[in-house]
C-alpha positions in Angstrom: 1.9 -15.5 -52.6 -1.6 -15.8 -53.5 -2.1 -19.3 -52.8 -0.6 -18.6 -49.2 -2.8 -15.5 -48.6 -6.1 -17.7 -50.0 -5.1 -20.1 -47.3 -4.7 -17.7 -44.4 -8.1 -16.0 -45.6 -10.2 -19.3 -46.1 -8.6 -20.2 -42.8 -10.0 -17.5 -41.1 -13.0 -18.1 -42.6 -13.3 -21.3 -41.4 -12.0 -20.0 -37.6 -15.4 -17.6 -37.8 -17.6 -20.1 -39.0 -16.6 -22.0 -35.4 -16.9 -19.0 -33.4 -20.0 -18.5 -35.3 -21.0 -21.9 -34.3 -20.1 -21.5 -30.7 -21.6 -18.2 -30.4 -25.3 -19.7 -30.9 -24.6 -22.0 -28.2 -23.6 -19.5 -25.5 -26.3 -16.7 -26.7 -29.4 -19.3 -26.4 -27.6 -20.8 -22.9 -27.3 -17.4 -21.3 -31.1 -16.8 -22.4 -32.2 -19.2 -20.3 -30.1 -18.4 -17.4 -27.2 -21.4 -17.9 -24.2 -20.6 -16.2 -21.4 -20.7 -19.1 -18.0 -20.5 -17.6 -15.7 -20.8 -21.1 -16.5 -19.7 -24.3 -13.3 -20.9 -26.7 -12.4 -21.2 -30.3 -9.6 -24.4 -30.5 -8.4 -26.8 -28.5 -5.6 -27.6 -25.9 -3.4 -24.4 -24.7 -5.3 -21.1 -24.2 -3.2 -18.7 -26.2 -5.6 -15.7 -25.3 -8.3 -15.5 -22.9 -10.1 -12.4 -21.4 -12.9 -13.3 -18.5 -16.3 -10.7 -18.7 -19.0 -11.5 -16.3 -19.2 -15.6 -15.5 -17.8 -16.7 -18.8 -13.8 -17.0 -20.0 -13.5 -16.0 -23.7 -10.6 -17.2 -25.7 -8.5 -18.8 -28.2 -6.9 -22.0 -27.9 -3.4 -23.3 -29.9 -5.3 -26.0 -32.0 -7.9 -24.9 -34.2 -9.7 -27.7 -35.3 -12.9 -26.8 -33.3 -14.1 -24.9 -30.3 -16.3 -25.6 -27.6 -18.7 -23.6 -24.5 -18.5 -25.0 -21.0 -21.8 -24.8 -19.5 -22.1 -26.1 -15.6 -24.7 -29.6 -14.9 -24.5 -30.6 -18.3 -25.3 -33.9 -16.3 -27.8 -34.7 -13.5 -26.5 -36.0 -9.9 -26.9 -39.5 -9.6 -30.4 -40.6 -7.8 -30.4 -40.5 -4.4 -27.0 -38.6 -4.0 -26.6 -35.2 -4.6 -22.8 -35.4 -5.7 -19.8 -37.9 -5.4 -18.2 -40.7 -7.5 -19.4 -44.5 -6.7 -16.5 -46.8 -6.7 -16.7 -49.6 -9.5 -14.7 -52.0 -10.7 -16.1 -51.6 -14.1 -13.8 -49.1 -16.3 -16.8 -47.6 -17.5 -18.4 -47.3 -14.2 -15.6 -44.8 -13.3 -16.2 -43.2 -16.7 -19.6 -42.2 -15.8 -18.8 -41.4 -12.1 -15.7 -39.2 -13.3 -17.8 -37.3 -15.9 -20.3 -36.8 -13.5 -17.9 -35.6 -10.8 -16.0 -33.4 -13.2 -19.5 -31.6 -14.1 -20.4 -30.9 -10.3 -17.3 -29.7 -9.4 -17.8 -26.5 -11.3 -21.2 -26.0 -9.4 -21.4 -23.5 -6.7 -24.2 -23.5 -4.1 -25.3 -20.1 -5.5 -24.9 -21.5 -9.0 -27.0 -24.5 -8.1 -29.8 -23.2 -10.0 -28.2 -22.4 -13.3 -27.4 -25.9 -14.5 -28.2 -27.5 -18.0 -29.7 -30.5 -17.0 -32.6 -28.2 -15.0 -33.9 -26.7 -17.7 -36.8 -28.0 -19.5 -36.3 -30.6 -22.6 -37.3 -27.8 -25.4 -34.8 -25.3 -23.5 -31.6 -27.8 -24.0 -33.1 -28.5 -27.3 -32.8 -25.4 -28.3 -29.5 -24.5 -26.8 -28.1 -27.7 -28.6 -29.6 -27.0 -32.0 -28.5 -22.9 -31.8 -25.1 -24.0 -33.1 -25.4 -26.3 -36.0 -28.4 -23.7 -36.9 -25.9 -20.8 -37.1 -23.4 -22.3 -39.2 -27.2 -23.4 -41.3 -28.1 -19.7 -41.4 -24.3 -18.6 -42.0 -24.3 -21.3 -45.2 -27.8 -20.3 -46.5 -27.0 -16.5 -46.2 -23.9 -17.2 -48.2 -25.8 -19.4 -51.0 -28.7 -16.7 -51.4 -26.3 -13.9 -52.1 -24.7 -15.5 -54.6 -27.6 -17.3 -56.0 -29.8 -14.3 -56.1 -27.2 -11.6 -56.5 -24.7 -13.1 -58.9 -26.5 -16.3 -60.3 -25.3 -19.6 -61.1 -23.8 -21.4 -63.9 -26.7 -23.4 -65.5 -26.1 -25.8 -68.3 -28.3 -24.8 -71.3 -29.5 -27.4 -74.3 -26.9 -25.8 -76.7 -24.1 -27.9 -77.6 -20.6 -26.4 -76.3 -18.4 -29.1 -77.8 -18.5 -32.5 -79.1 -16.4 -35.7 -77.7 -14.4 -36.8 -81.1 -14.1 -40.3 -79.3 -14.9 -42.7 -76.9 -12.5 -43.1 -73.9 -12.7 -44.9 -70.8 -14.4 -43.3 -67.6 -10.7 -43.3 -65.6 -9.0 -42.3 -68.7 -6.8 -39.0 -68.1 -8.1 -36.3 -70.2 -6.5 -35.3 -73.6 -7.5 -33.7 -76.7 -6.3 -36.5 -79.1 -8.0 -40.0 -79.8 -6.2 -43.4 -79.5 -6.2 -44.9 -82.8 -8.3 -47.7 -81.5 -10.9 -45.2 -79.8 -14.4 -45.7 -81.5 -15.9 -42.3 -82.7 -18.4 -40.8 -80.2 -22.2 -41.2 -81.0 -22.4 -37.3 -81.4 -19.3 -36.9 -83.4 -20.5 -40.2 -85.7 -24.3 -38.4 -85.8 -22.6 -35.0 -86.8 -23.5 -33.2 -84.0 -21.9 -29.3 -84.1 -21.1 -27.0 -81.3 -23.5 -24.3 -81.5 -26.8 -27.0 -81.9 -29.3 -26.3 -79.6 -31.2 -29.5 -79.1 -35.2 -28.9 -78.9 -36.1 -32.8 -78.9 -34.6 -36.0 -78.1 -36.2 -39.0 -79.0 -39.6 -37.4 -79.5 -39.6 -35.3 -76.4 -39.0 -31.6 -75.8 -36.6 -30.7 -73.3 -36.4 -27.3 -71.4 -33.3 -28.0 -69.1 -30.1 -29.9 -69.6 -30.5 -31.5 -66.3 -33.9 -33.3 -67.8 -31.8 -33.9 -71.3 -28.7 -35.6 -69.0 -31.3 -37.7 -67.5 -32.8 -39.0 -70.8 -29.5 -39.4 -72.2 -28.2 -41.6 -69.5 -31.2 -43.8 -69.6 -30.7 -44.4 -73.3 -29.4 -46.8 -75.8 -29.3 -47.5 -79.4 -30.6 -45.2 -82.5 -32.3 -42.0 -80.9 -33.9 -39.4 -83.0 -32.5 -35.9 -81.7 -34.2 -32.4 -83.4 -31.6 -29.7 -83.5 -31.5 -26.1 -84.1 -28.9 -25.1 -86.2 -28.4 -21.2 -87.4 -32.3 -21.0 -87.7 -32.6 -24.5 -89.2 -34.0 -27.6 -87.7 -32.4 -30.8 -88.4 -32.9 -34.2 -87.1 -29.5 -36.5 -86.3 -29.7 -40.1 -85.6 -27.5 -40.7 -82.7 -26.6 -44.4 -81.9 -26.0 -44.1 -78.3 -23.6 -46.9 -76.3 -23.5 -48.1 -73.0 -20.6 -46.9 -71.3 -19.3 -46.4 -67.7 -19.7 -43.2 -66.6 -19.5 -41.2 -63.1 -22.7 -41.4 -61.0 -24.5 -37.8 -61.1 -22.6 -35.9 -58.4 -19.9 -38.3 -57.7 -17.0 -38.6 -59.3 -15.7 -41.8 -57.8 -18.7 -44.3 -58.4 -19.5 -45.5 -61.8 -22.4 -46.8 -63.4 -23.3 -48.1 -67.2 -25.3 -45.1 -68.7 -26.3 -44.4 -71.7 -23.5 -42.2 -73.7 -23.6 -39.2 -76.5 -21.0 -37.3 -75.9 -21.7 -33.8 -75.8 -20.8 -31.1 -73.4 -23.3 -28.3 -72.8 -22.9 -24.2 -72.7 -23.4 -22.9 -69.8 -25.0 -19.4 -68.6 -25.4 -17.0 -65.3 -29.2 -17.6 -64.0 -29.9 -15.6 -61.2 -32.4 -17.6 -59.0 -35.7 -16.3 -57.5 -36.6 -16.9 -54.0 -38.0 -20.5 -55.1 -35.1 -21.5 -57.0 -32.9 -20.8 -54.2 -35.0 -22.8 -51.9 -34.8 -25.6 -54.4 -31.0 -25.6 -55.2 -30.0 -25.1 -51.3 -32.3 -28.0 -50.3 -30.3 -30.1 -53.2 -27.0 -29.0 -51.2 -28.3 -30.1 -47.9 -29.4 -33.3 -49.4 -26.3 -34.4 -51.2 -24.4 -32.9 -47.9 -26.2 -35.7 -45.9 -25.2 -38.4 -48.4 -21.8 -37.4 -48.3 -21.9 -37.1 -44.5 -23.5 -41.0 -44.3 -20.7 -42.1 -47.0 -18.1 -41.0 -44.5 -17.0 -44.6 -43.2 -16.5 -45.7 -46.9 -14.3 -43.3 -47.2 -11.3 -44.7 -45.3 -10.0 -47.2 -47.7 -9.7 -44.2 -50.5 -8.1 -42.1 -47.8 -5.4 -44.8 -46.7 -5.1 -45.4 -51.0 -4.7 -41.8 -51.3 -1.9 -41.1 -48.4 0.3 -44.0 -50.3 0.2 -42.3 -53.4 -3.3 -43.5 -54.8 -5.7 -41.5 -56.8 -7.5 -38.5 -54.5 -10.8 -37.7 -55.9 -12.3 -34.2 -55.5 -15.4 -35.4 -53.7 -13.0 -36.9 -50.9 -13.7 -35.6 -47.4 -11.0 -32.8 -46.5 -10.1 -31.4 -42.5 -9.7 -27.6 -41.6 -5.8 -28.0 -43.5 -7.4 -29.7 -47.0 -10.3 -26.9 -47.1 -7.6 -23.9 -46.3 -5.6 -25.6 -49.0 -8.4 -25.2 -51.7 -9.1 -21.9 -51.0 -5.5 -20.8 -51.6 -5.5 -22.4 -54.5 -9.2 -21.1 -55.9 -7.5 -17.4 -54.9 -4.1 -18.2 -57.0 -6.0 -19.7 -60.0 -5.6 -17.9 -63.6 -8.3 -19.5 -64.7 -10.8 -17.3 -63.7 -11.3 -13.3 -62.9 -11.1 -12.3 -59.4 -14.7 -11.8 -59.0 -14.9 -15.5 -59.9 -12.7 -16.7 -57.3 -14.1 -14.6 -54.7 -17.7 -16.3 -54.9 -15.8 -19.9 -55.5 -14.4 -19.0 -52.1 -17.4 -18.2 -50.3 -19.2 -20.7 -51.9 -16.4 -23.4 -50.3 -17.2 -21.7 -46.9 -20.8 -22.0 -47.4 -20.2 -26.0 -48.4 -18.3 -26.0 -45.2 -20.7 -24.4 -42.9 -23.2 -26.7 -44.6 -21.4 -29.5 -43.6 -20.7 -28.6 -39.9 -24.8 -28.4 -39.9 -25.4 -31.6 -40.9 -22.5 -33.5 -39.0 -23.4 -31.6 -35.5 -27.0 -33.3 -36.3 -26.0 -36.6 -36.3 -28.1 -37.9 -33.4 -24.8 -39.4 -31.1 -22.8 -38.0 -28.6 -20.3 -36.2 -27.9 -22.1 -34.2 -31.2 -24.9 -31.7 -30.8 -27.7 -33.8 -32.0 -26.9 -36.4 -29.5 -28.1 -34.0 -26.4 -31.3 -33.2 -28.4 -31.6 -36.8 -28.9 -31.6 -37.4 -25.4 -33.5 -33.8 -24.4 -36.0 -35.5 -26.8 -35.9 -39.0 -25.0 -36.3 -37.1 -22.0 -39.4 -35.2 -22.6 -41.3 -38.6 -24.5 -40.2 -40.6 -21.4 -41.7 -38.0 -18.9 -44.9 -37.6 -21.2 -45.4 -41.3 -21.0 -45.1 -41.4 -17.3 -47.9 -38.6 -17.1 -50.0 -40.1 -19.2 -49.9 -43.5 -17.8 -50.2 -42.0 -14.1 -46.7 -42.9 -12.9 -43.9 -40.8 -11.1 -42.0 -38.5 -12.9 -38.8 -40.8 -14.2 -36.6 -37.4 -13.9 -33.9 -35.9 -16.0 -32.4 -38.2 -18.4 -28.8 -39.3 -17.1 -26.7 -38.3 -20.2 -23.8 -39.1 -17.9 -24.5 -43.1 -18.6 -23.4 -42.8 -22.4 -20.3 -41.2 -21.7 -18.4 -44.3 -22.2 -19.9 -44.3 -25.5 -18.8 -40.9 -26.4 -15.4 -41.7 -25.5 -15.4 -44.1 -28.2 -17.5 -41.7 -30.8 -14.6 -39.4 -30.1 -11.4 -41.7 -30.1 -13.2 -43.0 -34.0 -13.7 -38.8 -34.7 -10.2 -38.4 -33.6 -8.6 -41.0 -35.5 -10.4 -40.4 -39.2 -9.5 -36.6 -38.5 -6.0 -37.7 -38.5 -6.6 -40.0 -41.4 -8.1 -37.2 -43.1 -5.1 -34.4 -42.0 -2.6 -36.7 -43.4 -4.0 -37.2 -46.9 -4.3 -33.3 -47.1 -1.0 -33.1 -46.5 0.6 -35.4 -48.5 -1.9 -35.7 -51.1 -4.5 -33.2 -50.9 -7.8 -32.7 -53.3 -7.3 -30.6 -56.0 -10.0 -28.3 -58.0 -8.2 -27.5 -60.8 
């Protein structure tokens, strides 16, 4: 029951995130006098709608996105007010059909309220407003959690010591195989509760810095620890072994291995700490978005019974299942589970921000890139005293936009199937 409740709650949170995104486009479009005919959450058949003023507000059957419909997204063809030019080229037909569909909504009284007529900076604001709304929501959630609750921060105190060294891909087990070598930490007599003061002659105040030093080391290294108020120097013979790359569960590299797990404690962050942490989240999210094409083989492998990594891409179905898993987990208290769900929701909004900023149509970033290019082109023409080249005709990019859309749909279906047959599991 808790799983179902968690899925429903998280699903509603995702729908709110979509509606919140589109609200940014809607508010700024109306602010600049652009006519918006539709504000919809979802795609496909309309299951509820209501018209207020110029705009129809509604919810559609397929809840995998949303949109607003602005008139005049494409400028008319030069030397022609509106209309379609016959051509044998399929891509030319796509361009003219897109232009004609855009023109069909325009009435004489609304001819001055078209999107393309607005200054490039206004169009940039309208298209950026959606992703920025997702960023605002993500930052608000993360900031509230980081400053009000705190973040689990590893310390330099030892929580547990690995008894032996196992391959990075080996399943977790409390028992060591007979042929497994003891871990360097166990051989050096590290114990839970030891606080590491120095590693290889240098003091370290944070686990992150200490972890990097360990991964970069090899051979015998002196480690000074505080054990019950007494300082001891332990000699650890670090070994090189394959371990997951930092911030990854599917990529490996050969690094120095000691065999310690640190304790952690909740640390509330100040404004500077929040900015640094969220900056790291944005950087990591951007990296994962860029890596999406590389994930296709893993997704296909997962569909046919292979391993589904925790950092594998998920869609709205997979994200909702994660929300259900978090709420139903017995390993954490109610407060911790609620915070984890909000963290997941913030992460989804951060992903929506980064993904929509990609400078390709039909994403928001593609329209932003078109407006910026138009501004640069007009500025250059003015500088060299040439005639104004007019608005940039984004309709010419529609064949590319259709191709990108098909790729996105295919990728989304691949992720959907993987989320159903082999979902990502946090625990």
